[in-house]
N, C-alpha and C positions, 0 to 999 in steps of 0.2 A: 526848554518852550513848547507852547501848542501845537501840534502837529496837526492838522484839518485834513492834509491831503493821505493819500496812502503813500509808505515809503518807497513802494515801486516805481511808484509815478516821478516821486522827485530823482531820484536814481535814475532810472532810462532819460527823462528829460537832461536831467547832466553828462550822463552818457553819451547821448547824442542819439539814441535807435529807439524812441519811442515813435512809434507811429501813429499816434491816437490822444495826444496832448491835449487834444482840446476837451476832453473827456473831464480831463481837470484842474486846467485852467481858463478862465476866462469866467463867465457868471452860471451859476445853477442851481435848479431848484433844490430845496436841501427840504420842504415840505413846510405846511402851516404857510404858508408868508414869506417864509425864509428863504434867502438867494445866498450863497456864498458865489465869494469875490476870489477872483487868485489871480497872481499880475509874478511876471519875471522880473523884475529888479535888483538884480545884487547887489550895485551899486549906491542904492539909495540909503539915506539915512533915516526915512521914515515916509510911510506910504497911507492914504485914507482913502474911501469914495466915497464919492461926490454926485449928487443924482436928483433928483423928481421927490425920492422917497422922505430926503432929508435937508430938502429946501438947498441945497449946494453946497450944503456943510462942507469945507474943508477939514475939518479935525473931529468932527464929531464919529464917524464910523472908520478908525483905525486898523490897517491890517496888521497881521503878527508875522515875521518871519519864519521859517517854515524849515526847522534843524539844520540851518547854514545850510539849503539847498539854494541860496537867492530867490526863491520863491516867496511873495508875502501873503496870503490868505485871511481871510475873516467871514462870521456869515452874518448876517443883516437881516432884521426883520421888519415888517411892513413894505417891502418890495413888491409890484406887483406888472407883472408883465408889458411891455410897451415903457416903462419910465425908463429917463432916460438918466444916464452916468456917464460918468469919465475917472480917471485914477489921480492925486492927488499927490502927487512923489517930491517928495523934499531930496534937492540934490544936497551934495557935500557942502557947495557952498551955503546952504539955509535956502536957498530961494525955491520954491515950491513953480509948479506948473501941472497944467490940466492936459492930461494926455488921454485919448481912445485906445478903449481894451486892443490888446493886439488878436486876443482870442475871438471878439465880440462876433455874436452872430448876423446880428442886424446893427444898423447904421443910420442917424437922422439923414433924408434929405439932402446933397449940396445946397447952398452954403454950409450949413447947419454939421457941425463935426461932430458930436456927441455920438455914443453907443446905445445900443437899444436892449435894453433884458428883453431874450428872446428863447420862449421853447421850441424847439421844432420837431419836439416827438408830436403823434398824431396823425399824421396825416397817411393817409388810407389811400396807400401806391395800389394800380392797377394794371402792372407791367410786369405779374411775375413771369408768365409765360415769354416775352421778351428777353428778359434776365436770364434766364434758365439757360434759352437759343443760345444767348451771345455768348453764356459761358462757355458751352461746347461749339462753337463753333471755328471754323478755320479763318479768321479774313484775308490770308494772303491769297484763298484759291478764292474770294468773293471779289463781288462789283464794288468799287469803293467810290464814286461821285459825290465829291460832298460840296455843297453851296454855303460860303463863307457869306455871312454877313456882321454887319452894325445896326442894333437894336432901332438906335437912335435918328437913324439914317433910310432905313430900308424903306418904311410910310411915317408919314405923318397923320394926326387928327388934323380937319380941315383949319382949327385954329395954330396950327405950328406945333401944338403939346406932342407928346413923346407917346407911343403906345402904350399900352400895359403889357404887362404879361398875358394879362389872361387876351387882349385882346390879338396878341400878337397868336397865341397858340389859335383862333379860330380865323386866323387872315393866312399869316406868315406858314404855317403846317400844310393843309391843303392847299398853297402853290406852291410848295414844294416838292410833295408828295406830284400835283399832277404835271411837275417838270420830269419829273423824273428819277435827280438826284435820293441817294441812299441816306445822305448826312446833311447834317447844316453843323457849321463851325460859327463857332459864336467870339465875334471880340472880346475881350476881356469882361466880365461882369462882378468881378471881385471888385470894393467898393476904392472910389478912387474920386477926388475931388473936384477935377480938372478936367471936361469936356473935349477939348479937344485935345487932350492925350490918346483917347477912341483907349480909356482904358489901361493904358501900358503903364500907368504909375502909378502904383495900388498904396494905400493906405489899410486897406479891412484886408485880410488875406484868411480870413475865416466869414465873412460878411457879403451876400449879395447882395449886389448895388441896389437900390431904393427907387432910383430913376423909373421904374418900370414897374414895380410893384412889391409883393412883401413875396419873403423865400416861398410860405407855403402857395402862392400865384407862380412861385419860378416851376418848384415843384410840379403845379401840374400841366405848369406847358411842356416841361421833360416829358411828364406821362403820357400826353396825349401823341409830342411825338410816338415815343415806343408804341404807343397803342394802335397805331398807323405803321409800324414797320421802319420807321428811321430813328439813326442813330445821333447822338448830340454830343458834341465836342467843342471842348468851351480853352479860348486862350490863358495861358497862367505865365506870370511874369515873375522867378524865380531868380533872376539875376541882378534888379537892382531895386530901390525906391525912392519916392521923391523930397523932399526934407519940409513938408509941410510942418506946422507946430505940432499940430496933434499927432503926429504920426510916429512913425518907429528913429524916427531920428535922434540920436543923441539923448532916448527914449530914458537913463536916466542920470542926464548929465554928462556922459559918457556914450562913449563910440561903441554900442551894446551891438544890436544888430549889423552894425557897418564896421571894417577894419580900419583901427587907429590910425596907420599908416595912410595920407591922402593916395599914395600912389598905387595903394589894390584898395581903398575904401569910396574913393572918388570915381566920378565919370566924368570927362572932361568935356565931353562932346553932350552928353545928354545931361549937365547938371546936375545930375542926382546919386545918390551914393550907393555901392555896392555891398550886396552881402558878404558876411566874413566867414568864409566854409572853414576857416581853421577852429572855429567853435562850434562845439558840439549840440551845444542848446540852438544854434542857426539850425543843424541837420535836422532835430525834432522839431522848431517850429516850422519848417516848409516841406517835409515829408508828410505831419501831420496833417497841413495847410490838405496840399494833393489827396491825401488820401478820406477827407474831407468833403469836399469837394464830389469826388466822386462816390462816395458813402450814401452822403446827405441825401445828395441828389442826381442822383443813379445817373450821374452823366456817364457817356461810354469813353469819353475821352482825353487827355488834356495834349493842345500840343504846346511845349513849352519853346517861349520867346527865346531869342536871342543868346543860344546854345554856346554859340561861337565866343561872347564876350564873357562865359564862363569859364570855357576854356585855356583861353589865352592872357595871361597876364597882362602882355603890351595893346591888347585887345585898345584901337581906337585913340592910342597914346603914341606921342612923336621921341625919339633920341633919349633919354636916360631919364624920361619921367614913369618908368613902371618897376616894380620892384621885383627882380628876379626870383625865381626857385630854390629852395636848398641847394641844387644841383645847376644853379645859375644860369638855367633854362627860360623858356618863355612859358610851360602850359604849367595848368595851375593844379598841383595835385589833388588836394584839398577837395577840390571843384572837382575833380573826377569819381573820388572817391563818394562825394557825394549825390550825385549823378547816378553811379550803379546802388546806392542804397536806395535810392528814390524809385529807382525802376523796382528793382528788387520786392520793396514795399506795394506796390502798386499792384505786381503782379500776382504777390502773396495777399494780400490783402480785398481788393477789388477782381475778381475773376470774369476774364474776359473783357476788363478797362484797357483800353490803347494807348501807349504814350507817342508821340510827334513830336521829333525835334527841329526846330528851325535852327539848322547846324551850318554856316556858309563857307565851310572852308573842308581843305582833305584829311582832317582828323579823322582816322582809321576806324575801322569798327562801331562808328555811331549806333547799328542797329544790332540788337542778336542774332543776325543772321548766322544761318547752320548748327545755332547753339553756339558761338561762338562766346565763350564762359571770360577773355578779358576784354568785351564788348563795354560799351556804355549802358546795352540795355532796352534801350528805344526799340518800337516795333516799328516804324516807319521812320525817313528822314526824308527832308523836303528836299529835291533837289534843284537847287535853286543854279545848279550851271545849268544844267537844261530850260531851267526860264530864261538864264540873260541871253544863252548861244540863242535860242529860236524866235524869240522879242528882235534880237541885233539882226538876226537872218530877216525875219518878217517884213522890219521896218526899211528894207531896203528896198531902192527899187529895181524894177527886175531883171531889168537891163543890168545890174550890176551883181545876183546874186549870185550868178557862178564865180565868181571871186569868191566867194562865203561859204561855198559847198559843204563846208567840215564842220560850219555850224548846224546842219540839222545833224549826219554823223555821229556827230565827235562823241553824245553821249554814249551810246551805244559803247564807248571804249572802258566805258564805270559802271553800266547800266544794271549790273548782277553783282558789284560790289556791295552796294548796302540792299535793304527792300526801301522803294523809294515812292512817296506823293509827287507829283509834279503837279506845283505851283503856277495860277496868275490871279495874284493874291491884290488884295487892297492895296501892299506897298508897290507895285507899279501901274497904280493909276492915280496917282498924286504928286504934290511936289515939283507938278509943270514937268509929268513924265508921260503926260497925254491919254488918254482914257485908249484901251484894247484897240474900241474903232478909228481912234483919230489917227492911233502912230499906225495902221495901213496905209500906206502908200497909193497913188492911181487917184484915179475920177471916183464918184462917191458910188457909184455901183461897185466897180473894183474895188474898196475901201470894204465895202458887205462882202465882198468873194474871198477877200484875202482873210477877212475873221473869221469865217465857216472853216476855210481850208487850213488856218491853226487851229482853231476848236476840232476839227477831225484828224488832225495829226496828232494832238493830242491825247486823245480817245483811243489813237492805236498805237501810240509808243508804251512801252511795258513801260506802268508805273500806273499806282491809284490818279486820279486825277481830283483836283482842287479848281472852284472857279469864283471870285468874289462877286459878288451882286452887283448886278445892270452890266454886266454884258453878254447878258442872255436876251439883253431887250438892246443892246447896241448901243447903249449907253452914249451920247459924243461928246459930253463935257466932261471933266476931271469929275473924281468923286469929293463931295464936299460933305463934312459928318455934320453940318449945321439945314443941310436940306436934303428933303428923301429925293431919292431916284423922281428920274424925270417919266413919270411912268404917262404924260401923255403922249411919249413919242410913238405910243402904241395905238395912234391914230393914225400913222402910217402905214402905207404900205411897207417897204422897208424891215422898218423895226417890228412889224409886228410879222413880217417872216422871218427876221432873224428870231424871234422868242421862237418860235414853231418850228424851225431850224434845231435849235438848244434842247427843245423837248423829245424831240424827235431823236436826237444823236444821244443824249441822253439813256432814253429810252431802250434803243438799239444797244446798246454798251452793256446795259445790264441783261436784253435777252440774249447776246452772245459769247460765251462762257471764251471761245479764242480771247477776246480781251482783255479777260481779267483772272483765268484760273490757274496760266502759267506766267505770271510778270518776275518771278523770279531766277530765270535762268536761260538758256541756250536751248534749250530744247522746247519754250513756246516762242520762240523768232526764228527766221530766217532770212535773210538779204536773196531778194532777184538780182535788183538793179539799184546797185549802191553808188556806183563811182560816176555817173551820167552828169557830171556837172554843168556841160553847154546846155544839155537841155531841163536842167533844174525837175528832174525826174529821180524819183523816189518810188523803188515798189519791193515789196516785203511780206513774208507771210507770218502770222500769227497763227499758235496752234492750240487746244485746249490742251487738259491731263488727258493724257496717255495718246493724244494724235486722234482723239474721238471724231473732233473734226477741225477744220480749218478756213482760216479767213484768206486771202488775199489786200492788200491792202494799196491801192496807186494812186499818185498823189505829181500833179502837175502845178508846180510855183512859177511861172511866165503865164502872161494873156495871148498865147501860143494855142491855137489848137492842133492837138496833136492826133492825127487821123494813122491808123496802121502801128501803131507805136510799139517793135517786138521787144519783149523783154520774157529772156528764159524762168523757165516755170519748175520746180520740183517732181510736182503730179502730171501726171497725165489724165485728162477730163477735158470736163464740162466745168465752168466760172462761169457764174451768173450773178450779175451785179444785183446787190442786195441792198447798199443804200449808195448815197453820191448827195456832196456838198453841191454839187448845180442841180438845174430842173430840167435837164437833158434827157430825152428816152433811153430808160437802161435795157441792156439787152445781156446778151450770153453767150460768150464764146468758148469755142474748142479748143485743147491744144493742138499744136501741129506739128509733126515728126521736125521738124527743122532745129536742129542745138540752139543757144544761145547761154550766154553769160555760164558756160560749164555746164547745163543742165542738157540732157539728152530730147528735151523738147521744150516748146516758146508759144507763147501766145502773143496774138494782136490785139489790141486796145484803143480805142479812140478816149484819149485822155482830154478834157474840154479843159478849157480855159481857167486858170487861178479853183481847181480842183480837186479833189477826193474822191477817189471811187472804191465800197469793199465791194468784193467777191466770194462767195461762197465757193466753196471748193466740192465738185462732186468727181470722186476718181472713177476711171474707167475701168472695164471689164480687167482684172489680173491686177490692178493695181491699191494699192495702200496709200494713205494719208501720213507716210511716216517718210522720215529724213534720213533713217537708216544711217549710215557712217559718212554724215555734212556736215558733222561739226565741227572739225577743223576746218575743213574747206570753208564754211560757213563764216570762222574769225578771220580765217587769213582776206579774204574778200573785204569784209568790214577793216584791220588793218591797214589794205590797200590804201583804202580809199580815205581815211581818216589821215593819213602823213603827211599830207599839204597842208593840216589847220592853223600847224601854229607860222607858217609863213603867211597864212590867209588873214589873220585874227591874233598880231603879237598884243594885241590891246586890249582883249577882250578881260570883261572886269570880273568875271568866274568861269576857270574853264574846269569845274567839276572837280573831279578826282585829281588833275593835276596845278590845282590850286596851290599847292605844296606850301605857301609861304600862310595861305590861311587863313587872314584877314580880309571880309570882304568891305569896303568903308561905307559905301552903300548900303547895309543895311541897319547903319543908325537911323533911317529916313524917319521911320515912323513915330521913334520915339516924342513926341513933340514936348518943345518946353515951356515950363511953365515961366508967367513973366514975370 
């Protein structure tokens, strides 16, 4: 049989180690109007390519099997860029079905479903200096404040239609820069047929959605971000795919990309199919998708969706509706191997690119912290435990917050077990969960004060930051993908002030090394007041690398003004307020020699109601901004304060690292189902 693909491509793809299979499969120019088409469909009895170039004939251009590899290929003359096409796959039953190309670089605008012939070569990138600096940077010691965006509902044109990638480059990019964020995170942009899935039900893993323009226009959007110093992260969905007739479902008449056993191949809640990680070709397909998106579009990272559903065979399943692994357990060993191979491929092929895990269980060593060789290899993990606990606390009436004090402090029992990003994401402001502002208790003014306090606590807590669009203008109603944000709210003082506050907070964070340089260990954090449950007060220190600088962070979670609040502090000197969530008059406080909280000196602070304040530390003569041998004492203070949490919150939905059973049922909420 004729072999049109390189033997190495056929071998590596079937071995499961091909990292750039998109260079072999799909549609590629072969010179003088000739294009080569190749597709993996090992159980088909015949395959042809049909398209604009042959009047959509399903028999005129047959593909030939490639050396028993399960891959079929053919060269076709007269093909032009922009032509639509599909593969006509004859199943063993004799039935022919038209399927979109799984490796297509471009797709028709929905509701049409054809693939589009596209050559991505030729875009002139202008971000060489950014990419070089990215490859050499240490992301763990740099600020990371991520603005999460759904492109279809950030803003829209006056007629209600979507903004294009080009229009978003002119509007979204300068907005995010002005607000002080360091990264934009985009909800999934791989092609998907159903708007209300938000991009989480993918049919085109190599195809950037046509909803907002062309691949080149998206390249220009990322280029604009990079030329202005902004990183770009995209959500990516390797766990499951929908059952649309043109997509991956039973692609060659058999369960090809999905597992044949519905106990592993179907998700009962999402109504989708799960990738079969036992097949090496699925590894090649998905790893190649990740590398392609990062390489072709210069993306700075991928946020991998629903990792928990990949790690656990019983995820979202009741009773015996799941198939155990070969040892009788619930862990998906094949998915673990895939994730390790995925992260290794990304870090090898795309220097400086980052991988983020949305993982909501206590699975050990998700990130490669401290060079752990047995980790999954992600760079950061979403801290779902922190998110659930802090929102539970903030939604409570301040009168009852004293009984939930452990919700604030418990995250520090595991804060350094992984490299975390703290998310206040799209999932928390939909499906009757209320917007962040509307979650807050109290009067209208107190809602805003609580929101400012929540955001200040997030930016002070160890870990990188992520905030979903709309929170910065204090959007009052829940997010709805069918309509833009309520930008008219900026006509009102409280909402305009909220936006100015988030802008100031992001900029302060990016200019304050103690808040980001030492996120990964106790050397960057020290409790000063951790156990004031009745007062609902927290005070702690944040330190930069090598203790060059220190910042005192104080929080009052009640609507009570606490004048002259005494807290012990580790450094004798002057503490000058440099940022506050409240409009009160800033001031400076000098330490007094009266011991408190196990420290040899203390500080008297005026804690304004429902507020946070940050103080720059200037050590007195003969003093150093150094904690010396206080590490063990600091952790002991925390352990004592956190002991009561189990009794306080036995019903907590997510206890971070304490969530040993591993499944957060609420994680499925954003996977909207097709009607």
